[in-house]
PDB file as gemmi writes it, atoms N, CA and C in Angstrom:
CRYST1    1.000    1.000    1.000  90.00  90.00  90.00 P 1                      
ATOM      1  N   MET A   1     111.972-118.836  49.954  1.00  0.00           N  
ATOM      2  CA  MET A   1     112.196-117.415  49.679  1.00  0.00           C  
ATOM      3  C   MET A   1     110.369-116.794  49.128  1.00  0.00           C  
ATOM      4  N   SER A   2     110.006-116.399  50.052  1.00  0.00           N  
ATOM      5  CA  SER A   2     108.376-115.609  49.401  1.00  0.00           C  
ATOM      6  C   SER A   2     108.196-115.336  48.816  1.00  0.00           C  
ATOM      7  N   ARG A   3     107.221-115.202  47.587  1.00  0.00           N  
ATOM      8  CA  ARG A   3     106.864-115.168  46.343  1.00  0.00           C  
ATOM      9  C   ARG A   3     105.689-113.457  46.875  1.00  0.00           C  
ATOM     10  N   SER A   4     105.042-113.211  47.897  1.00  0.00           N  
ATOM     11  CA  SER A   4     104.389-112.047  48.138  1.00  0.00           C  
ATOM     12  C   SER A   4     105.001-111.112  47.931  1.00  0.00           C  
ATOM     13  N   SER A   5     104.131-110.131  47.316  1.00  0.00           N  
ATOM     14  CA  SER A   5     104.184-108.613  46.907  1.00  0.00           C  
ATOM     15  C   SER A   5     104.329-107.522  47.841  1.00  0.00           C  
ATOM     16  N   VAL A   6     105.409-106.936  48.591  1.00  0.00           N  
ATOM     17  CA  VAL A   6     105.744-106.147  49.471  1.00  0.00           C  
ATOM     18  C   VAL A   6     105.998-104.462  48.948  1.00  0.00           C  
ATOM     19  N   THR A   7     106.045-103.420  50.014  1.00  0.00           N  
ATOM     20  CA  THR A   7     105.529-102.155  49.403  1.00  0.00           C  
ATOM     21  C   THR A   7     106.585-101.216  50.038  1.00  0.00           C  
ATOM     22  N   ALA A   8     107.590-100.356  49.319  1.00  0.00           N  
ATOM     23  CA  ALA A   8     108.501 -99.886  50.109  1.00  0.00           C  
ATOM     24  C   ALA A   8     109.019 -98.178  49.303  1.00  0.00           C  
ATOM     25  N   ILE A   9     109.512 -97.612  49.698  1.00  0.00           N  
ATOM     26  CA  ILE A   9     110.034 -95.953  49.058  1.00  0.00           C  
ATOM     27  C   ILE A   9     111.336 -96.325  48.896  1.00  0.00           C  
ATOM     28  N   PHE A  10     111.931 -96.639  47.775  1.00  0.00           N  
ATOM     29  CA  PHE A  10     113.256 -96.222  47.455  1.00  0.00           C  
ATOM     30  C   PHE A  10     113.948 -95.416  47.364  1.00  0.00           C  
ATOM     31  N   THR A  11     114.840 -94.473  48.474  1.00  0.00           N  
ATOM     32  CA  THR A  11     115.274 -93.618  48.388  1.00  0.00           C  
ATOM     33  C   THR A  11     117.086 -93.630  47.202  1.00  0.00           C  
ATOM     34  N   LYS A  12     117.073 -94.442  46.318  1.00  0.00           N  
ATOM     35  CA  LYS A  12     118.079 -94.785  45.518  1.00  0.00           C  
ATOM     36  C   LYS A  12     117.686 -95.569  44.568  1.00  0.00           C  
ATOM     37  N   ASN A  13     118.783 -95.619  43.686  1.00  0.00           N  
ATOM     38  CA  ASN A  13     118.659 -96.576  42.335  1.00  0.00           C  
ATOM     39  C   ASN A  13     118.906 -97.707  42.624  1.00  0.00           C  
ATOM     40  N   PHE A  14     118.488 -99.113  43.049  1.00  0.00           N  
ATOM     41  CA  PHE A  14     119.060-100.242  43.202  1.00  0.00           C  
ATOM     42  C   PHE A  14     118.796-101.639  41.816  1.00  0.00           C  
ATOM     43  N   ASN A  15     119.695-102.248  41.962  1.00  0.00           N  
ATOM     44  CA  ASN A  15     119.809-103.476  40.571  1.00  0.00           C  
ATOM     45  C   ASN A  15     119.934-104.559  41.832  1.00  0.00           C  
ATOM     46  N   HIS A  16     119.435-105.768  41.230  1.00  0.00           N  
ATOM     47  CA  HIS A  16     118.785-106.587  41.853  1.00  0.00           C  
ATOM     48  C   HIS A  16     118.740-108.106  40.899  1.00  0.00           C  
ATOM     49  N   THR A  17     120.105-108.879  41.290  1.00  0.00           N  
ATOM     50  CA  THR A  17     119.300-109.588  40.201  1.00  0.00           C  
ATOM     51  C   THR A  17     120.107-111.155  41.336  1.00  0.00           C  
ATOM     52  N   PRO A  18     118.825-111.670  42.005  1.00  0.00           N  
ATOM     53  CA  PRO A  18     118.745-113.322  42.831  1.00  0.00           C  
ATOM     54  C   PRO A  18     119.787-114.320  42.513  1.00  0.00           C  
ATOM     55  N   LYS A  19     120.761-115.160  42.788  1.00  0.00           N  
ATOM     56  CA  LYS A  19     121.110-115.907  42.482  1.00  0.00           C  
ATOM     57  C   LYS A  19     119.701-117.369  41.703  1.00  0.00           C  
ATOM     58  N   GLY A  20     119.953-117.940  40.927  1.00  0.00           N  
ATOM     59  CA  GLY A  20     118.878-119.198  40.525  1.00  0.00           C  
ATOM     60  C   GLY A  20     117.931-118.552  39.938  1.00  0.00           C  
ATOM     61  N   LEU A  21     117.440-117.706  39.893  1.00  0.00           N  
ATOM     62  CA  LEU A  21     116.204-117.036  38.887  1.00  0.00           C  
ATOM     63  C   LEU A  21     116.186-116.837  37.921  1.00  0.00           C  
ATOM     64  N   GLY A  22     117.384-116.395  37.389  1.00  0.00           N  
ATOM     65  CA  GLY A  22     117.643-115.787  36.194  1.00  0.00           C  
ATOM     66  C   GLY A  22     116.718-114.276  35.107  1.00  0.00           C  
ATOM     67  N   ILE A  23     116.493-113.883  36.782  1.00  0.00           N  
ATOM     68  CA  ILE A  23     115.862-112.664  36.208  1.00  0.00           C  
ATOM     69  C   ILE A  23     116.724-111.653  37.165  1.00  0.00           C  
ATOM     70  N   GLY A  24     116.205-110.059  36.666  1.00  0.00           N  
ATOM     71  CA  GLY A  24     116.866-109.433  37.893  1.00  0.00           C  
ATOM     72  C   GLY A  24     115.826-108.203  37.716  1.00  0.00           C  
ATOM     73  N   TRP A  25     115.852-106.914  38.521  1.00  0.00           N  
ATOM     74  CA  TRP A  25     115.294-106.169  38.806  1.00  0.00           C  
ATOM     75  C   TRP A  25     116.093-105.003  38.353  1.00  0.00           C  
ATOM     76  N   ARG A  26     115.782-103.555  37.957  1.00  0.00           N  
ATOM     77  CA  ARG A  26     116.272-102.385  38.251  1.00  0.00           C  
ATOM     78  C   ARG A  26     115.357-101.330  38.696  1.00  0.00           C  
ATOM     79  N   ILE A  27     115.908-100.893  39.934  1.00  0.00           N  
ATOM     80  CA  ILE A  27     114.238-100.180  40.481  1.00  0.00           C  
ATOM     81  C   ILE A  27     115.365 -98.260  40.585  1.00  0.00           C  
ATOM     82  N   ARG A  28     114.079 -97.656  40.425  1.00  0.00           N  
ATOM     83  CA  ARG A  28     114.453 -96.122  39.698  1.00  0.00           C  
ATOM     84  C   ARG A  28     114.085 -95.491  41.842  1.00  0.00           C  
ATOM     85  N   ALA A  29     114.827 -94.731  42.024  1.00  0.00           N  
ATOM     86  CA  ALA A  29     114.263 -93.805  43.417  1.00  0.00           C  
ATOM     87  C   ALA A  29     112.840 -93.268  42.814  1.00  0.00           C  
ATOM     88  N   SER A  30     112.474 -93.162  44.240  1.00  0.00           N  
ATOM     89  CA  SER A  30     111.049 -92.197  43.741  1.00  0.00           C  
ATOM     90  C   SER A  30     110.250 -92.226  45.359  1.00  0.00           C  
ATOM     91  N   CYS A  31     109.908 -90.914  45.266  1.00  0.00           N  
ATOM     92  CA  CYS A  31     108.962 -91.004  46.358  1.00  0.00           C  
ATOM     93  C   CYS A  31     107.667 -91.196  46.959  1.00  0.00           C  
ATOM     94  N   GLU A  32     107.375 -91.744  46.047  1.00  0.00           N  
ATOM     95  CA  GLU A  32     106.193 -92.649  45.835  1.00  0.00           C  
ATOM     96  C   GLU A  32     106.492 -94.140  46.077  1.00  0.00           C  
ATOM     97  N   PRO A  33     105.491 -94.783  46.944  1.00  0.00           N  
ATOM     98  CA  PRO A  33     105.802 -96.364  47.136  1.00  0.00           C  
ATOM     99  C   PRO A  33     105.730 -97.474  46.296  1.00  0.00           C  
ATOM    100  N   GLN A  34     106.556 -98.270  45.942  1.00  0.00           N  
ATOM    101  CA  GLN A  34     106.670 -98.908  44.541  1.00  0.00           C  
ATOM    102  C   GLN A  34     106.560-100.649  45.509  1.00  0.00           C  
ATOM    103  N   SER A  35     105.628-101.255  44.639  1.00  0.00           N  
ATOM    104  CA  SER A  35     105.792-102.680  45.154  1.00  0.00           C  
ATOM    105  C   SER A  35     106.124-103.891  44.735  1.00  0.00           C  
ATOM    106  N   PHE A  36     107.107-104.737  44.622  1.00  0.00           N  
ATOM    107  CA  PHE A  36     107.746-105.775  44.923  1.00  0.00           C  
ATOM    108  C   PHE A  36     107.910-106.626  44.927  1.00  0.00           C  
ATOM    109  N   PRO A  37     108.309-108.136  44.655  1.00  0.00           N  
ATOM    110  CA  PRO A  37     108.157-109.627  45.569  1.00  0.00           C  
ATOM    111  C   PRO A  37     109.282-109.130  46.677  1.00  0.00           C  
ATOM    112  N   ARG A  38     108.879-109.685  48.139  1.00  0.00           N  
ATOM    113  CA  ARG A  38     109.360-109.563  49.172  1.00  0.00           C  
ATOM    114  C   ARG A  38     110.753-109.985  49.181  1.00  0.00           C  
ATOM    115  N   HIS A  39     111.382-110.964  48.506  1.00  0.00           N  
ATOM    116  CA  HIS A  39     113.088-111.068  48.705  1.00  0.00           C  
ATOM    117  C   HIS A  39     113.858-109.838  48.203  1.00  0.00           C  
ATOM    118  N   VAL A  40     113.134-108.922  46.881  1.00  0.00           N  
ATOM    119  CA  VAL A  40     113.766-107.651  46.512  1.00  0.00           C  
ATOM    120  C   VAL A  40     113.476-106.475  47.179  1.00  0.00           C  
ATOM    121  N   ILE A  41     112.485-106.590  48.245  1.00  0.00           N  
ATOM    122  CA  ILE A  41     112.592-104.923  49.291  1.00  0.00           C  
ATOM    123  C   ILE A  41     113.335-105.804  50.137  1.00  0.00           C  
ATOM    124  N   GLU A  42     113.550-106.875  50.634  1.00  0.00           N  
ATOM    125  CA  GLU A  42     114.710-106.893  51.989  1.00  0.00           C  
ATOM    126  C   GLU A  42     115.812-106.812  51.163  1.00  0.00           C  
ATOM    127  N   ALA A  43     116.295-107.335  50.266  1.00  0.00           N  
ATOM    128  CA  ALA A  43     117.602-106.800  50.014  1.00  0.00           C  
ATOM    129  C   ALA A  43     117.768-105.668  49.756  1.00  0.00           C  
ATOM    130  N   ALA A  44     116.797-104.575  49.249  1.00  0.00           N  
ATOM    131  CA  ALA A  44     117.371-103.491  49.002  1.00  0.00           C  
ATOM    132  C   ALA A  44     117.187-102.637  50.828  1.00  0.00           C  
ATOM    133  N   ILE A  45     116.430-103.286  51.325  1.00  0.00           N  
ATOM    134  CA  ILE A  45     116.045-102.703  52.912  1.00  0.00           C  
ATOM    135  C   ILE A  45     117.629-102.921  53.566  1.00  0.00           C  
ATOM    136  N   ALA A  46     118.143-103.844  53.362  1.00  0.00           N  
ATOM    137  CA  ALA A  46     119.411-104.592  53.897  1.00  0.00           C  
ATOM    138  C   ALA A  46     120.417-104.065  53.059  1.00  0.00           C  
ATOM    139  N   ALA A  47     120.320-103.371  51.936  1.00  0.00           N  
ATOM    140  CA  ALA A  47     121.699-102.856  51.202  1.00  0.00           C  
ATOM    141  C   ALA A  47     121.385-100.933  51.690  1.00  0.00           C  
ATOM    142  N   GLY A  48     120.355-100.868  52.185  1.00  0.00           N  
ATOM    143  CA  GLY A  48     120.329 -99.273  52.872  1.00  0.00           C  
ATOM    144  C   GLY A  48     119.428 -98.510  51.916  1.00  0.00           C  
ATOM    145  N   VAL A  49     119.264 -98.740  51.021  1.00  0.00           N  
ATOM    146  CA  VAL A  49     118.555 -98.046  49.516  1.00  0.00           C  
ATOM    147  C   VAL A  49     117.421 -97.824  49.948  1.00  0.00           C  
ATOM    148  N   ALA A  50     116.301 -98.338  50.719  1.00  0.00           N  
ATOM    149  CA  ALA A  50     114.774 -98.451  50.905  1.00  0.00           C  
ATOM    150  C   ALA A  50     114.238 -98.567  51.937  1.00  0.00           C  
ATOM    151  N   LYS A  51     112.986 -98.037  52.452  1.00  0.00           N  
ATOM    152  CA  LYS A  51     112.593 -97.959  53.965  1.00  0.00           C  
ATOM    153  C   LYS A  51     110.786 -99.072  53.659  1.00  0.00           C  
ATOM    154  N   PRO A  52     110.523 -99.714  54.411  1.00  0.00           N  
ATOM    155  CA  PRO A  52     109.475-100.394  54.212  1.00  0.00           C  
ATOM    156  C   PRO A  52     108.019 -99.543  54.636  1.00  0.00           C  
ATOM    157  N   VAL A  53     107.144 -99.301  53.880  1.00  0.00           N  
ATOM    158  CA  VAL A  53     105.933 -98.950  54.022  1.00  0.00           C  
ATOM    159  C   VAL A  53     104.976 -99.775  54.387  1.00  0.00           C  
ATOM    160  N   GLN A  54     104.467 -99.582  55.816  1.00  0.00           N  
ATOM    161  CA  GLN A  54     103.432-100.378  56.404  1.00  0.00           C  
ATOM    162  C   GLN A  54     101.861 -99.921  55.278  1.00  0.00           C  
ATOM    163  N   ARG A  55     101.341-101.030  55.496  1.00  0.00           N  
ATOM    164  CA  ARG A  55     100.003-101.286  54.654  1.00  0.00           C  
ATOM    165  C   ARG A  55      99.115-101.033  55.710  1.00  0.00           C  
ATOM    166  N   ARG A  56      98.231 -99.855  55.444  1.00  0.00           N  
ATOM    167  CA  ARG A  56      96.892 -99.381  56.289  1.00  0.00           C  
ATOM    168  C   ARG A  56      95.636-100.824  56.691  1.00  0.00           C  
ATOM    169  N   LYS A  57      95.767-100.452  57.622  1.00  0.00           N  
ATOM    170  CA  LYS A  57      94.262-101.437  58.133  1.00  0.00           C  
ATOM    171  C   LYS A  57      93.073-100.847  57.844  1.00  0.00           C  
ATOM    172  N   PRO A  58      92.168-101.706  57.578  1.00  0.00           N  
ATOM    173  CA  PRO A  58      91.091-100.935  57.248  1.00  0.00           C  
ATOM    174  C   PRO A  58      90.240-100.545  58.577  1.00  0.00           C  
ATOM    175  N   ALA A  59      89.670 -99.335  58.553  1.00  0.00           N  
ATOM    176  CA  ALA A  59      88.754 -99.300  59.643  1.00  0.00           C  
ATOM    177  C   ALA A  59      87.970-100.035  59.945  1.00  0.00           C  
ATOM    178  N   LYS A  60      87.617-100.202  61.074  1.00  0.00           N  
ATOM    179  CA  LYS A  60      85.992-101.031  62.010  1.00  0.00           C  
ATOM    180  C   LYS A  60      85.564-100.439  61.636  1.00  0.00           C  
ATOM    181  N   ALA A  61      84.269-101.177  61.266  1.00  0.00           N  
ATOM    182  CA  ALA A  61      82.836-100.479  61.647  1.00  0.00           C  
ATOM    183  C   ALA A  61      82.085-100.243  62.596  1.00  0.00           C  
TER     184      ALA A  61                                                      
END                                                                             
């Protein structure tokens, strides 16, 4: 399970408590992108309540 943070837009409220971690997330729907650990975003996308946001790559000079 990767600990890196990724960004998504949540279209519905989402509660996620993975087994074995002893911590949970209660995420409210928002039009603004939100960052959470990768496993939380992956679970939300699988549940159909979030859409991933691609990070912008900086322009080359």
